[in-house]
Each structure stands twice: as C-alpha cells, then as structure tokens.
C-alpha positions, 0 to 999 in steps of 0.5 A, spaced: 896 624 857 893 623 864 897 627 867 896 633 862 889 632 863 889 633 870 894 639 870 890 643 865 883 642 869 887 643 876 882 649 877 876 645 877 877 641 883 871 636 883 873 635 875 880 634 877 878 629 883 874 625 878 879 625 872 884 623 877 880 617 880 878 615 873 886 615 871 888 611 877 883 606 875 885 606 868 892 605 870 890 599 874 886 596 869 892 597 864 897 594 868 892 588 870 891 587 863 898 586 861 899 580 865 905 577 861 909 575 867 903 571 870 901 568 863 908 566 863 907 563 870 901 560 868 904 556 862 910 554 866 905 551 871 901 547 865 908 544 863 909 542 870 902 539 871 903 535 864 911 533 864 911 532 872 905 530 874 902 526 868 896 531 867 893 532 860 894 538 857 886 540 857 886 538 865 893 542 866 890 548 863 883 547 867 887 546 873 891 552 873 885 556 872 883 554 879 890 557 882 890 564 884 897 565 887 901 564 881 907 569 881 913 570 877 919 565 879 915 561 884 919 555 885 914 552 890 910 547 886 917 543 884 919 543 892 912 540 893 912 535 888 919 533 890 917 533 898 911 528 896 916 524 892 920 523 898 915 521 903 913 515 898 907 518 894 908 515 887 906 519 881 898 516 880 897 518 888 900 525 887 896 526 881 890 525 885 892 529 890 894 535 886 887 534 882 883 535 888 887 540 891 891 544 886 893 549 891 897 544 895 902 546 890 904 553 893 904 550 900 910 552 904 914 545 905 918 547 911 912 551 915 906 547 912 907 540 909 912 537 914 909 539 920 902 536 918 906 529 916 910 529 922 903 529 926 901 523 922 907 520 923 907 521 931 901 516 931 904 511 928 903 512 920 908 510 915 909 507 909 903 505 905 898 507 911 901 514 911 901 515 903 894 512 903 891 518 909 895 523 905 892 522 898 885 521 902 885 528 906 888 533 902 884 538 906 889 536 912 894 541 909 889 546 909 887 545 916 891 549 921 897 546 925 894 548 932 887 544 930 891 538 928 895 538 934 888 539 938 885 534 935 890 529 936 891 530 943 883 529 944 883 523 940 889 520 944 885 522 951 879 519 948 882 512 946 887 512 952 893 508 952 891 504 945 895 508 941 894 503 935 887 505 935 888 512 934 892 510 927 886 506 925 881 511 926 885 516 922 886 511 917 879 510 916 877 517 917 883 522 915 878 528 914 877 528 922 883 532 923 879 538 919 874 538 924 873 541 931 873 534 935 873 537 942 867 541 941 863 536 936 864 529 940 863 530 947 855 531 946 854 525 942 859 521 947 854 524 953 848 521 949 851 514 948 853 514 955 845 516 957 843 510 953 847 505 956 854 505 952 860 504 956 866 507 954 869 501 951 863 501 947 863 508 945 871 507 943 869 501 939 863 505 936 867 511 934 873 506 931 867 503 926 863 509 925 867 515 926 862 519 921 856 518 926 860 521 932 861 528 928 854 528 926 849 533 930 847 530 936 840 531 934 841 527 928 844 521 933 838 522 937 834 520 931 838 514 930 836 512 937 829 513 937 829 509 930 832 503 934 827 504 940 821 506 937 821 504 930 824 497 931 822 496 938 829 494 941 829 496 948 835 499 951 836 493 955 836 489 950 843 486 947 841 488 940 840 495 942 847 497 941 848 493 935 841 496 932 844 503 933 851 501 929 847 498 924 843 504 922 847 509 924 850 511 917 843 510 913 839 516 911 832 515 912 831 514 904 836 509 904 833 505 910 826 506 907 829 503 900 831 497 904 825 495 907 821 496 901 825 490 898 823 485 904 816 488 902 816 486 895 818 479 897 811 479 901 814 480 908 810 483 913 812 489 918 812 483 923 817 479 919 821 485 918 821 487 926 823 480 928 829 480 923 831 486 925 830 485 933 834 478 932 840 481 927 840 488 926 846 487 921 842 484 916 840 491 914 847 493 912 847 488 907 847 491 900 840 492 896 843 487 891 845 482 896 838 482 899 835 481 893 839 475 891 839 472 897 831 473 898 830 470 891 834 464 892 831 462 899 824 464 897 823 463 890 828 457 889 828 453 895 821 455 897 823 458 904 817 462 908 819 469 910 817 467 917 823 462 917 828 467 914 826 472 919 827 467 924 834 465 921 836 472 919 844 470 919 842 466 912 842 473 909 849 475 911 852 469 909 856 470 902 851 467 897 856 465 892 862 463 896 858 460 902 851 458 901 851 456 894 857 451 894 855 448 900 848 447 898 851 443 892 854 439 896 848 438 901 844 436 895 849 431 893 850 428 899 842 427 900 841 424 893 847 419 895 844 418 902 850 419 905 848 423 911 847 419 917 842 424 920 837 429 918 840 436 917 837 442 914 841 447 910 841 452 915 845 448 919 850 446 914 851 453 912 852 455 919 858 451 920 865 454 920 869 453 914 874 448 917 868 444 920 864 443 914 870 440 910 871 436 916 864 433 917 861 434 910 867 433 905 873 429 907 869 423 910 866 422 903 872 422 899 872 415 898 865 414 896 865 421 892 872 422 890 870 428 886 867 431 892 872 436 895 874 438 888 867 439 886 866 443 892 873 448 891 871 449 884 864 451 886 867 456 891 871 459 886 
C-alpha cells in the first residue's frame, strides 16, 4: 500500500517525500510494535529469575522491565549465573546482587566479570571475603577495567607494603573501585598533612573512614574547623586527630541532634566541651546509648553532668554488658562490707574484665558462693 501511494504521487516531489517519510515511520513503528521475539525473551528472563534466582513472579516481571538488552537467543544470563555460583556466591547473594543490578545478567563473563574478580583476588580477597565484596559492590562490574587497575595501583602506592591493608579497605568500602581515587584523594591527603597528620595517621584514618577521604576537600576542611573552633581542640592537642575521626562521618544535623541530647539532661555548653575535649569518641555513640547512659548515671545514680563530663569513658562502656552487671556486684560487696578500701563505680567499671573478676569476684567466692554465678548471669 505504501509503495503504491509513492508510485502514484511520484510527480509531486514534496508530497512523495512526505509520504515516504511517513511510510518509513509506519514501517518502523509496525516492526517495533510486533516484538514477538523480544516478548519471548522477556518471558524467558522472567522464568529464569523465578526458577534459578528465586524471585517471585511479580519481582521477576518488574526486574525484567529494567533490562534494555533483551535479545532472542541471548544465553548470557545463564552463563553469568553459573559464573557467580563457581566463585562461591550462594543463591541468596546472587538474588541480592541481581535485584540491585539486573543488567549484570547480560555482562560478558570472560571480558568483563572474570577480569574484575581477578583484580579482587590480586589483593588477597577470597572465599567469604570475596563474595562479601562482590555482593556489596555490583557497581564494580560497571566500572571500566582500566579504572579498577588504576585505583588498585593507587591504593597499593598509598598503603605501601602493607598488602593486607588494601584488602581491609576494599572489604570495608568496595565502592572505592568505582571512584577516581588518584584525583579525589591527594587534596585531602595534603590537607591532613597540613594539620599535623603523619603518613601513618593518614593511612589509619583512610582504613577507618574511607568515605571521609573521598569527600570534597571543602567538606573535610569544615570538619577540621569544627574540631578546632567549635570544640576548642587545638591542632597540637593529642585529641585533635581523634576529634576529626570522631565527627568525620557526621552531618551537621546528626551532630546537632546528639548535642541536644546532652542539653536535654541539663548539660551546659561548657560540660559538653569538657567531655569532647577529653574523649571525642563519646560523640560516636548512638543516640539510644547516650540517652540510656545519661538516664542511668544521672537519674538513677545521681551523678552530676560535670562529673560525667570529666569521666566521659562512662558513656562509652556497654551499659548492659559492663556497667550494670558490675554495679550489681559493687552494691552487693558494699552491703556485705566486704570491700577493704573505698571504691567508686568509675574505678570498678574501668578495670579490664579479667582484673575485675580477679579482684572483685573470685576473692569472695567463699563468703558469697553465688557471686560469680550472679555476675555471669547478670551479663548475659
């Protein structure tokens, strides 16, 4: 029909051209709306996701719509699933990975997946560590091989001969491979060096806070200012580096919320500054841990904010596993008048576990045979 129309109107060039275009569009549209093979491929993918990966039918259909590379006879999904099984991923891990990155099913095993796995193996990752990194960083497979190698070389150069550290930081932050580390990290390293960090300090900081090292330098500068200006910890103080480590992963809103917890218990800004200057890591405790600790020490024991601020380690100890069990033993020994010298709870909870049992549990096993059992029961 289209050819006939074009033939009859061949003397009218403009109309002929217009109809040719429309006809072409019609033909393209016609073929694109008759996707029998694509539909069959989509159905096959849905069946594969249900039967081999463990998706529900609804989840499989939803996932299949996110894939744009469906082609008739494409056997890549089966090859990819087999490859994941060969390197040790179990069904649940594969399901998690495919759910987050369905396009991985159409990756080239030999040219894309195997080289990326080799990169991870070269830094000493294997077994459960390897599968953990893979399932946490599907984005790794979408990063060019050259970028992966460049980042790996940079990490080796930065961390030096300590090859285990490379594996450690990748386990903690597998997404690092997808960043441009040689470009992002040097300005932050220079900043930390300017404020007094040694190379050993920087490597330790990177291992513990990899996200902080790939932020914009302006952001890291704001952290330094906050430690110096807001909390009054000078660069020469032994606590300065700890202050940066303590708040580097906090946004301003999170930090503000934690400070408000102390204020809600009547703490002054002076109390808060004293605590942070003595032990910045108090700020890393969860909001629930801070609230529960303050309730116990202030509301139940009657401690003043000034005392806790001067002994901030109290807020870092586990309330359930350390403070409460030892407090029960401490109270019992005082009631029975078995303590030969005056002690405070701070001293009792500060002892290492072995020394606490040696000094305050075992010596009284004859006078109070149930003491050890009581202590162990209260801990668990």
